[in-house]
BAGU-205643 format. One record per residue (C-alpha): residue number from 1; x, y, z. Coordinates in nm, 2 decimals. Example, Ala and Ser with C-alpha at 12.3 -4.5 7.8 and 13.67 -1.06 7.14 Angstrom:
<recs>
<rec num="1" east="1.23" north="-0.45" up="0.78"/>
<rec num="2" east="1.37" north="-0.11" up="0.71"/>
</recs>
This chain:
<recs>
<rec num="1" east="-2.21" north="2.92" up="2.87"/>
<rec num="2" east="-2.13" north="2.68" up="3.15"/>
<rec num="3" east="-1.81" north="2.48" up="3.18"/>
<rec num="4" east="-1.98" north="2.14" up="3.12"/>
<rec num="5" east="-2.11" north="2.25" up="2.78"/>
<rec num="6" east="-1.77" north="2.40" up="2.68"/>
<rec num="7" east="-1.60" north="2.07" up="2.78"/>
<rec num="8" east="-1.85" north="1.87" up="2.58"/>
<rec num="9" east="-1.80" north="2.10" up="2.28"/>
<rec num="10" east="-1.42" north="2.06" up="2.31"/>
<rec num="11" east="-1.46" north="1.68" up="2.32"/>
<rec num="12" east="-1.69" north="1.68" up="2.02"/>
<rec num="13" east="-1.44" north="1.89" up="1.81"/>
<rec num="14" east="-1.15" north="1.66" up="1.91"/>
<rec num="15" east="-1.37" north="1.36" up="1.82"/>
<rec num="16" east="-1.41" north="1.49" up="1.47"/>
<rec num="17" east="-1.04" north="1.56" up="1.44"/>
<rec num="18" east="-0.94" north="1.20" up="1.53"/>
<rec num="19" east="-0.91" north="1.11" up="1.16"/>
<rec num="20" east="-1.15" north="0.83" up="1.14"/>
<rec num="21" east="-1.33" north="0.76" up="0.81"/>
<rec num="22" east="-1.55" north="1.05" up="0.71"/>
<rec num="23" east="-1.88" north="0.87" up="0.75"/>
<rec num="24" east="-1.80" north="0.76" up="1.11"/>
<rec num="25" east="-1.68" north="1.11" up="1.20"/>
<rec num="26" east="-1.99" north="1.28" up="1.08"/>
<rec num="27" east="-2.22" north="1.03" up="1.25"/>
<rec num="28" east="-2.04" north="1.09" up="1.58"/>
<rec num="29" east="-2.06" north="1.46" up="1.52"/>
<rec num="30" east="-2.45" north="1.44" up="1.49"/>
<rec num="31" east="-2.46" north="1.23" up="1.81"/>
<rec num="32" east="-2.25" north="1.49" up="1.99"/>
<rec num="33" east="-2.47" north="1.78" up="1.86"/>
<rec num="34" east="-2.78" north="1.60" up="2.00"/>
<rec num="35" east="-2.61" north="1.56" up="2.34"/>
<rec num="36" east="-2.48" north="1.91" up="2.36"/>
<rec num="37" east="-2.81" north="2.08" up="2.27"/>
<rec num="38" east="-3.01" north="1.83" up="2.47"/>
<rec num="39" east="-3.25" north="1.74" up="2.19"/>
<rec num="40" east="-3.41" north="1.42" up="2.07"/>
<rec num="41" east="-3.34" north="1.40" up="1.69"/>
<rec num="42" east="-3.04" north="1.50" up="1.48"/>
<rec num="43" east="-2.94" north="1.46" up="1.12"/>
<rec num="44" east="-2.69" north="1.56" up="0.86"/>
<rec num="45" east="-2.78" north="1.61" up="0.50"/>
<rec num="46" east="-2.54" north="1.66" up="0.21"/>
<rec num="47" east="-2.63" north="1.82" up="-0.12"/>
<rec num="48" east="-2.56" north="1.74" up="-0.49"/>
<rec num="49" east="-2.38" north="1.97" up="-0.73"/>
<rec num="50" east="-2.71" north="2.11" up="-0.85"/>
<rec num="51" east="-2.80" north="2.20" up="-0.49"/>
<rec num="52" east="-3.06" north="1.93" up="-0.40"/>
<rec num="53" east="-3.06" north="1.72" up="-0.09"/>
<rec num="54" east="-2.89" north="1.38" up="-0.15"/>
<rec num="55" east="-2.76" north="1.19" up="0.14"/>
<rec num="56" east="-2.93" north="1.20" up="0.48"/>
<rec num="57" east="-2.78" north="1.05" up="0.80"/>
<rec num="58" east="-2.99" north="1.06" up="1.12"/>
<rec num="59" east="-2.97" north="0.97" up="1.49"/>
<rec num="60" east="-3.24" north="0.95" up="1.77"/>
<rec num="61" east="-3.48" north="0.75" up="1.55"/>
<rec num="62" east="-3.51" north="0.37" up="1.55"/>
<rec num="63" east="-3.48" north="0.18" up="1.22"/>
<rec num="64" east="-3.84" north="0.06" up="1.26"/>
<rec num="65" east="-3.97" north="0.42" up="1.30"/>
<rec num="66" east="-3.76" north="0.53" up="1.00"/>
<rec num="67" east="-3.90" north="0.25" up="0.79"/>
<rec num="68" east="-4.26" north="0.37" up="0.85"/>
<rec num="69" east="-4.18" north="0.71" up="0.70"/>
<rec num="70" east="-4.35" north="0.74" up="0.36"/>
<rec num="71" east="-4.07" north="0.94" up="0.19"/>
<rec num="72" east="-3.72" north="1.04" up="0.28"/>
<rec num="73" east="-3.63" north="1.41" up="0.31"/>
<rec num="74" east="-3.61" north="1.57" up="-0.03"/>
<rec num="75" east="-3.50" north="1.92" up="0.05"/>
<rec num="76" east="-3.84" north="2.08" up="0.09"/>
<rec num="77" east="-3.98" north="2.29" up="0.38"/>
<rec num="78" east="-3.73" north="2.41" up="0.63"/>
<rec num="79" east="-3.46" north="2.19" up="0.48"/>
<rec num="80" east="-3.52" north="2.35" up="0.15"/>
<rec num="81" east="-3.51" north="2.69" up="0.31"/>
<rec num="82" east="-3.16" north="2.61" up="0.45"/>
<rec num="83" east="-3.05" north="2.51" up="0.10"/>
<rec num="84" east="-3.18" north="2.84" up="-0.05"/>
<rec num="85" east="-3.07" north="3.06" up="0.25"/>
<rec num="86" east="-2.76" north="2.88" up="0.40"/>
<rec num="87" east="-2.76" north="3.07" up="0.73"/>
<rec num="88" east="-2.83" north="2.93" up="1.08"/>
<rec num="89" east="-3.21" north="2.89" up="1.13"/>
<rec num="90" east="-3.37" north="2.86" up="1.47"/>
<rec num="91" east="-3.75" north="2.80" up="1.50"/>
<rec num="92" east="-3.96" north="2.74" up="1.81"/>
<rec num="93" east="-4.26" north="2.58" up="1.63"/>
<rec num="94" east="-4.18" north="2.42" up="1.29"/>
<rec num="95" east="-4.54" north="2.45" up="1.16"/>
<rec num="96" east="-4.54" north="2.83" up="1.22"/>
<rec num="97" east="-4.25" north="2.90" up="0.98"/>
<rec num="98" east="-4.35" north="3.02" up="0.64"/>
<rec num="99" east="-4.15" north="2.75" up="0.46"/>
<rec num="100" east="-4.30" north="2.46" up="0.66"/>
<rec num="101" east="-4.47" north="2.20" up="0.45"/>
<rec num="102" east="-4.56" north="1.95" up="0.72"/>
<rec num="103" east="-4.43" north="1.60" up="0.77"/>
<rec num="104" east="-4.47" north="1.30" up="0.54"/>
<rec num="105" east="-4.69" north="1.01" up="0.65"/>
<rec num="106" east="-4.54" north="0.80" up="0.93"/>
<rec num="107" east="-4.29" north="1.08" up="1.04"/>
<rec num="108" east="-4.27" north="1.15" up="1.41"/>
<rec num="109" east="-4.42" north="1.49" up="1.51"/>
<rec num="110" east="-4.15" north="1.75" up="1.59"/>
<rec num="111" east="-4.16" north="2.10" up="1.73"/>
<rec num="112" east="-3.85" north="2.31" up="1.77"/>
<rec num="113" east="-3.59" north="2.32" up="1.49"/>
<rec num="114" east="-3.22" north="2.43" up="1.46"/>
<rec num="115" east="-3.04" north="2.41" up="1.13"/>
<rec num="116" east="-2.68" north="2.51" up="1.06"/>
<rec num="117" east="-2.51" north="2.49" up="0.72"/>
<rec num="118" east="-2.18" north="2.31" up="0.68"/>
<rec num="119" east="-1.93" north="2.50" up="0.46"/>
<rec num="120" east="-1.60" north="2.39" up="0.31"/>
<rec num="121" east="-1.43" north="2.72" up="0.24"/>
<rec num="122" east="-1.68" north="2.88" up="0.00"/>
<rec num="123" east="-1.87" north="2.56" up="-0.09"/>
<rec num="124" east="-2.20" north="2.45" up="0.08"/>
<rec num="125" east="-2.16" north="2.08" up="0.17"/>
<rec num="126" east="-2.49" north="2.04" up="0.35"/>
<rec num="127" east="-2.65" north="2.11" up="0.69"/>
<rec num="128" east="-2.68" north="1.99" up="1.05"/>
<rec num="129" east="-3.05" north="1.95" up="1.15"/>
<rec num="130" east="-3.16" north="1.92" up="1.52"/>
<rec num="131" east="-3.52" north="1.90" up="1.64"/>
<rec num="132" east="-3.73" north="1.84" up="1.95"/>
<rec num="133" east="-3.54" north="1.99" up="2.24"/>
<rec num="134" east="-3.62" north="1.80" up="2.56"/>
<rec num="135" east="-3.87" north="1.92" up="2.82"/>
<rec num="136" east="-4.05" north="2.12" up="2.56"/>
<rec num="137" east="-3.79" north="2.39" up="2.55"/>
<rec num="138" east="-3.69" north="2.60" up="2.25"/>
<rec num="139" east="-3.34" north="2.60" up="2.11"/>
<rec num="140" east="-3.14" north="2.90" up="2.23"/>
<rec num="141" east="-2.88" north="3.13" up="2.08"/>
<rec num="142" east="-2.62" north="2.94" up="2.29"/>
<rec num="143" east="-2.73" north="2.62" up="2.13"/>
<rec num="144" east="-2.70" north="2.78" up="1.79"/>
<rec num="145" east="-2.34" north="2.91" up="1.86"/>
<rec num="146" east="-2.23" north="2.56" up="1.98"/>
<rec num="147" east="-2.37" north="2.39" up="1.66"/>
<rec num="148" east="-2.20" north="2.66" up="1.44"/>
<rec num="149" east="-1.87" north="2.55" up="1.60"/>
<rec num="150" east="-1.95" north="2.19" up="1.53"/>
<rec num="151" east="-2.04" north="2.27" up="1.17"/>
<rec num="152" east="-1.71" north="2.44" up="1.13"/>
<rec num="153" east="-1.53" north="2.14" up="1.26"/>
<rec num="154" east="-1.73" north="1.92" up="1.02"/>
<rec num="155" east="-1.62" north="2.14" up="0.73"/>
<rec num="156" east="-1.25" north="2.11" up="0.83"/>
<rec num="157" east="-1.29" north="1.73" up="0.86"/>
<rec num="158" east="-1.45" north="1.70" up="0.52"/>
<rec num="159" east="-1.19" north="1.92" up="0.36"/>
<rec num="160" east="-0.91" north="1.71" up="0.52"/>
<rec num="161" east="-1.07" north="1.39" up="0.40"/>
<rec num="162" east="-1.09" north="1.53" up="0.04"/>
<rec num="163" east="-0.73" north="1.64" up="0.06"/>
<rec num="164" east="-0.63" north="1.29" up="0.18"/>
<rec num="165" east="-0.82" north="1.13" up="-0.11"/>
<rec num="166" east="-0.66" north="1.37" up="-0.36"/>
<rec num="167" east="-0.32" north="1.29" up="-0.22"/>
<rec num="168" east="-0.38" north="0.92" up="-0.26"/>
<rec num="169" east="-0.50" north="0.98" up="-0.62"/>
<rec num="170" east="-0.17" north="1.17" up="-0.70"/>
<rec num="171" east="0.02" north="0.87" up="-0.57"/>
<rec num="172" east="-0.19" north="0.64" up="-0.78"/>
<rec num="173" east="-0.15" north="0.85" up="-1.09"/>
<rec num="174" east="0.23" north="0.87" up="-1.04"/>
<rec num="175" east="0.24" north="0.49" up="-1.01"/>
<rec num="176" east="0.03" north="0.45" up="-1.33"/>
<rec num="177" east="0.27" north="0.68" up="-1.51"/>
<rec num="178" east="0.57" north="0.47" up="-1.39"/>
<rec num="179" east="0.40" north="0.15" up="-1.50"/>
<rec num="180" east="0.32" north="0.30" up="-1.84"/>
<rec num="181" east="0.68" north="0.41" up="-1.89"/>
<rec num="182" east="0.81" north="0.06" up="-1.79"/>
<rec num="183" east="0.56" north="-0.10" up="-2.03"/>
<rec num="184" east="0.68" north="0.12" up="-2.31"/>
<rec num="185" east="1.05" north="0.12" up="-2.24"/>
<rec num="186" east="1.10" north="-0.24" up="-2.12"/>
<rec num="187" east="0.83" north="-0.45" up="-2.27"/>
<rec num="188" east="0.73" north="-0.29" up="-2.61"/>
<rec num="189" east="1.09" north="-0.22" up="-2.71"/>
<rec num="190" east="1.19" north="-0.58" up="-2.64"/>
<rec num="191" east="0.89" north="-0.72" up="-2.83"/>
<rec num="192" east="0.97" north="-0.48" up="-3.12"/>
<rec num="193" east="1.33" north="-0.60" up="-3.12"/>
<rec num="194" east="1.22" north="-0.96" up="-3.12"/>
<rec num="195" east="0.98" north="-0.89" up="-3.41"/>
<rec num="196" east="1.26" north="-0.73" up="-3.62"/>
<rec num="197" east="1.48" north="-1.04" up="-3.56"/>
<rec num="198" east="1.19" north="-1.27" up="-3.67"/>
<rec num="199" east="1.12" north="-1.06" up="-3.98"/>
<rec num="200" east="1.48" north="-1.11" up="-4.09"/>
<rec num="201" east="1.44" north="-1.49" up="-4.05"/>
<rec num="202" east="1.09" north="-1.54" up="-4.20"/>
<rec num="203" east="1.21" north="-1.44" up="-4.55"/>
<rec num="204" east="1.49" north="-1.69" up="-4.55"/>
<rec num="205" east="1.44" north="-1.90" up="-4.87"/>
<rec num="206" east="1.59" north="-2.21" up="-4.70"/>
<rec num="207" east="1.29" north="-2.23" up="-4.46"/>
<rec num="208" east="1.00" north="-2.45" up="-4.54"/>
<rec num="209" east="0.66" north="-2.29" up="-4.60"/>
<rec num="210" east="0.53" north="-2.46" up="-4.28"/>
<rec num="211" east="0.81" north="-2.30" up="-4.07"/>
<rec num="212" east="0.76" north="-1.96" up="-4.24"/>
<rec num="213" east="0.39" north="-1.98" up="-4.16"/>
<rec num="214" east="0.46" north="-2.06" up="-3.79"/>
<rec num="215" east="0.70" north="-1.77" up="-3.77"/>
<rec num="216" east="0.45" north="-1.53" up="-3.93"/>
<rec num="217" east="0.19" north="-1.64" up="-3.68"/>
<rec num="218" east="0.42" north="-1.55" up="-3.40"/>
<rec num="219" east="0.49" north="-1.21" up="-3.57"/>
<rec num="220" east="0.11" north="-1.15" up="-3.59"/>
<rec num="221" east="0.07" north="-1.24" up="-3.22"/>
<rec num="222" east="0.36" north="-1.00" up="-3.13"/>
<rec num="223" east="0.19" north="-0.72" up="-3.33"/>
<rec num="224" east="-0.14" north="-0.78" up="-3.15"/>
<rec num="225" east="0.03" north="-0.79" up="-2.81"/>
<rec num="226" east="0.21" north="-0.46" up="-2.88"/>
<rec num="227" east="-0.12" north="-0.30" up="-2.97"/>
<rec num="228" east="-0.29" north="-0.43" up="-2.66"/>
<rec num="229" east="0.00" north="-0.30" up="-2.44"/>
<rec num="230" east="-0.02" north="0.04" up="-2.61"/>
<rec num="231" east="-0.40" north="0.05" up="-2.54"/>
<rec num="232" east="-0.32" north="-0.03" up="-2.17"/>
<rec num="233" east="-0.06" north="0.25" up="-2.16"/>
<rec num="234" east="-0.31" north="0.50" up="-2.30"/>
<rec num="235" east="-0.57" north="0.38" up="-2.04"/>
<rec num="236" east="-0.32" north="0.42" up="-1.76"/>
<rec num="237" east="-0.23" north="0.77" up="-1.86"/>
<rec num="238" east="-0.58" north="0.88" up="-1.94"/>
<rec num="239" east="-0.71" north="0.89" up="-1.58"/>
<rec num="240" east="-0.87" north="1.20" up="-1.46"/>
<rec num="241" east="-0.78" north="1.27" up="-1.09"/>
<rec num="242" east="-1.13" north="1.24" up="-0.95"/>
<rec num="243" east="-1.27" north="0.99" up="-0.71"/>
<rec num="244" east="-1.22" north="0.63" up="-0.85"/>
<rec num="245" east="-1.56" north="0.45" up="-0.82"/>
<rec num="246" east="-1.38" north="0.13" up="-0.73"/>
<rec num="247" east="-1.21" north="0.30" up="-0.44"/>
<rec num="248" east="-1.53" north="0.47" up="-0.33"/>
<rec num="249" east="-1.72" north="0.14" up="-0.33"/>
<rec num="250" east="-1.44" north="-0.05" up="-0.15"/>
<rec num="251" east="-1.43" north="0.23" up="0.11"/>
<rec num="252" east="-1.80" north="0.20" up="0.16"/>
<rec num="253" east="-1.78" north="-0.18" up="0.19"/>
<rec num="254" east="-1.51" north="-0.15" up="0.45"/>
<rec num="255" east="-1.73" north="0.08" up="0.66"/>
<rec num="256" east="-2.03" north="-0.14" up="0.62"/>
<rec num="257" east="-1.83" north="-0.46" up="0.70"/>
<rec num="258" east="-1.73" north="-0.29" up="1.03"/>
<rec num="259" east="-2.09" north="-0.23" up="1.11"/>
<rec num="260" east="-2.20" north="-0.58" up="1.01"/>
<rec num="261" east="-1.93" north="-0.75" up="1.21"/>
<rec num="262" east="-1.82" north="-0.96" up="0.91"/>
<rec num="263" east="-1.65" north="-0.91" up="0.57"/>
<rec num="264" east="-1.89" north="-0.83" up="0.29"/>
<rec num="265" east="-1.78" north="-0.99" up="-0.03"/>
<rec num="266" east="-1.78" north="-0.79" up="-0.36"/>
<rec num="267" east="-1.68" north="-0.81" up="-0.72"/>
<rec num="268" east="-1.68" north="-0.59" up="-1.03"/>
<rec num="269" east="-1.78" north="-0.69" up="-1.38"/>
<rec num="270" east="-1.72" north="-0.49" up="-1.69"/>
<rec num="271" east="-1.55" north="-0.15" up="-1.74"/>
<rec num="272" east="-1.71" north="0.03" up="-1.45"/>
<rec num="273" east="-1.43" north="0.29" up="-1.43"/>
<rec num="274" east="-1.49" north="0.41" up="-1.78"/>
<rec num="275" east="-1.87" north="0.39" up="-1.83"/>
<rec num="276" east="-2.00" north="0.50" up="-1.48"/>
<rec num="277" east="-1.96" north="0.87" up="-1.47"/>
<rec num="278" east="-1.94" north="1.11" up="-1.18"/>
<rec num="279" east="-2.32" north="1.18" up="-1.19"/>
<rec num="280" east="-2.41" north="0.81" up="-1.17"/>
<rec num="281" east="-2.14" north="0.74" up="-0.90"/>
<rec num="282" east="-2.34" north="0.98" up="-0.68"/>
<rec num="283" east="-2.64" north="0.74" up="-0.72"/>
<rec num="284" east="-2.45" north="0.41" up="-0.70"/>
<rec num="285" east="-2.28" north="0.47" up="-0.36"/>
<rec num="286" east="-2.61" north="0.55" up="-0.18"/>
<rec num="287" east="-2.78" north="0.26" up="-0.35"/>
<rec num="288" east="-2.51" north="0.01" up="-0.24"/>
<rec num="289" east="-2.53" north="0.16" up="0.11"/>
<rec num="290" east="-2.90" north="0.13" up="0.14"/>
<rec num="291" east="-2.92" north="-0.23" up="0.00"/>
<rec num="292" east="-2.65" north="-0.36" up="0.23"/>
<rec num="293" east="-2.76" north="-0.17" up="0.53"/>
<rec num="294" east="-3.11" north="-0.31" up="0.48"/>
<rec num="295" east="-2.96" north="-0.67" up="0.47"/>
<rec num="296" east="-2.77" north="-0.60" up="0.79"/>
<rec num="297" east="-3.04" north="-0.44" up="0.99"/>
<rec num="298" east="-3.36" north="-0.60" up="0.88"/>
<rec num="299" east="-3.27" north="-0.93" up="0.72"/>
<rec num="300" east="-3.02" north="-1.01" up="1.00"/>
<rec num="301" east="-2.78" north="-1.16" up="0.74"/>
<rec num="302" east="-2.45" north="-1.33" up="0.82"/>
<rec num="303" east="-2.32" north="-1.33" up="0.47"/>
<rec num="304" east="-2.37" north="-1.06" up="0.20"/>
<rec num="305" east="-2.24" north="-1.06" up="-0.16"/>
<rec num="306" east="-2.23" north="-0.75" up="-0.38"/>
<rec num="307" east="-2.18" north="-0.75" up="-0.75"/>
<rec num="308" east="-2.14" north="-0.42" up="-0.95"/>
<rec num="309" east="-2.18" north="-0.47" up="-1.33"/>
<rec num="310" east="-2.15" north="-0.22" up="-1.60"/>
<rec num="311" east="-2.14" north="-0.23" up="-1.98"/>
<rec num="312" east="-2.21" north="0.02" up="-2.26"/>
<rec num="313" east="-2.59" north="-0.02" up="-2.21"/>
<rec num="314" east="-2.66" north="-0.04" up="-1.84"/>
<rec num="315" east="-2.52" north="-0.04" up="-1.48"/>
<rec num="316" east="-2.65" north="-0.31" up="-1.24"/>
<rec num="317" east="-2.60" north="-0.36" up="-0.87"/>
<rec num="318" east="-2.69" north="-0.70" up="-0.72"/>
<rec num="319" east="-2.69" north="-0.79" up="-0.35"/>
<rec num="320" east="-2.75" north="-1.14" up="-0.22"/>
<rec num="321" east="-2.78" north="-1.22" up="0.15"/>
<rec num="322" east="-2.86" north="-1.53" up="0.36"/>
<rec num="323" east="-3.09" north="-1.34" up="0.60"/>
<rec num="324" east="-3.45" north="-1.41" up="0.70"/>
<rec num="325" east="-3.59" north="-1.33" up="0.36"/>
<rec num="326" east="-3.81" north="-1.06" up="0.21"/>
<rec num="327" east="-4.19" north="-1.05" up="0.27"/>
<rec num="328" east="-4.36" north="-0.96" up="-0.06"/>
<rec num="329" east="-4.55" north="-0.63" up="-0.06"/>
<rec num="330" east="-4.35" north="-0.50" up="0.24"/>
<rec num="331" east="-4.14" north="-0.22" up="0.09"/>
<rec num="332" east="-4.02" north="0.04" up="0.34"/>
<rec num="333" east="-3.93" north="0.40" up="0.27"/>
<rec num="334" east="-3.57" north="0.32" up="0.20"/>
<rec num="335" east="-3.65" north="0.05" up="-0.06"/>
<rec num="336" east="-3.92" north="0.27" up="-0.22"/>
<rec num="337" east="-3.66" north="0.55" up="-0.25"/>
<rec num="338" east="-3.43" north="0.30" up="-0.44"/>
<rec num="339" east="-3.71" north="0.22" up="-0.68"/>
<rec num="340" east="-3.77" north="0.59" up="-0.74"/>
<rec num="341" east="-3.40" north="0.64" up="-0.81"/>
<rec num="342" east="-3.40" north="0.36" up="-1.07"/>
<rec num="343" east="-3.72" north="0.47" up="-1.24"/>
<rec num="344" east="-3.59" north="0.83" up="-1.27"/>
<rec num="345" east="-3.31" north="0.70" up="-1.48"/>
<rec num="346" east="-3.52" north="0.46" up="-1.69"/>
<rec num="347" east="-3.43" north="0.16" up="-1.49"/>
<rec num="348" east="-3.58" north="-0.10" up="-1.25"/>
<rec num="349" east="-3.55" north="-0.24" up="-0.90"/>
<rec num="350" east="-3.64" north="-0.60" up="-0.80"/>
<rec num="351" east="-3.65" north="-0.79" up="-0.48"/>
<rec num="352" east="-3.65" north="-1.17" up="-0.50"/>
<rec num="353" east="-3.64" north="-1.45" up="-0.25"/>
<rec num="354" east="-3.32" north="-1.66" up="-0.27"/>
<rec num="355" east="-3.34" north="-2.03" up="-0.36"/>
<rec num="356" east="-3.27" north="-2.16" up="0.00"/>
<rec num="357" east="-3.29" north="-1.85" up="0.22"/>
<rec num="358" east="-3.22" north="-1.49" up="0.22"/>
<rec num="359" east="-3.29" north="-1.22" up="-0.04"/>
<rec num="360" east="-3.16" north="-1.12" up="-0.39"/>
<rec num="361" east="-3.20" north="-0.75" up="-0.49"/>
<rec num="362" east="-3.12" north="-0.60" up="-0.83"/>
<rec num="363" east="-3.10" north="-0.23" up="-0.91"/>
<rec num="364" east="-3.04" north="-0.15" up="-1.28"/>
<rec num="365" east="-3.03" north="0.18" up="-1.47"/>
<rec num="366" east="-2.96" north="0.27" up="-1.83"/>
<rec num="367" east="-2.64" north="0.44" up="-1.94"/>
</recs>
């Protein structure tokens, strides 16, 4: 292994360790993997809890080319083989491997393939995929060893990120407990004491019925307030220390805003923290990412507004932009994927032109 490649590998590992947000770190890792192995295309796919391919980030392919692909990777073929057998896989000709299923319509033709799984301790997170080594060459054992090191660095970065999130959640939970204690010890006790004082007054026979009625109304309001505060206390204490969907969405918006070059506005309507479970969260984040990325890249928007709404019946995501507008009948692979996600959960996906300019999109699924 020559000094240049070792130096590039060292730089790539240090790049991952910089502590940037996870999405940026992993994207740069794929870019570095492509450079170090001297190939054309690179990607990183993460998997769901049931072992299917979920998120897919790629480099080396233009947005226009990606939009022409009929379907996004679904974990079939060689990608599926890596999920079933999470060991480094190096193939000179993709079509000659027994697991190969060909390429979807619109997909660029590719020859050589190198796939390396990313592990976080004993957990399989996903894989790095590299294809089409330049000058018609095949990936070498040295290429494989270099990417294995990068995959290890990615595993450490992801594990560190999760630890950081967990630490933040511990701080948040501790703060919630403190607020709950203060509400009980300082607020409820004082309201209770005030209520006792008023009870002793309302029965005074010297008071008129009108005054007694007003005092009783205040007592009723105090009782109602105490019940509401107790409900709030229970809600504060009944928080499972898993990723908060609001935090995840805001983190995603921060990353997308940096890409867009302007602040994306957002709002939440309804009890999204309680009705959107972990399973749906894994759908909501990629949907938001795809809708906003589409508005940034293709609609060339200068303003984007996101609304996430949830009630006991459904979850709805709305995105409004001021871009160049949507051409009816022109749904690219990313948007078709969103439609399939919605239909799979008994929902719907709509794209509408805005009143003046731009586009309104709505993704809704049943709960």
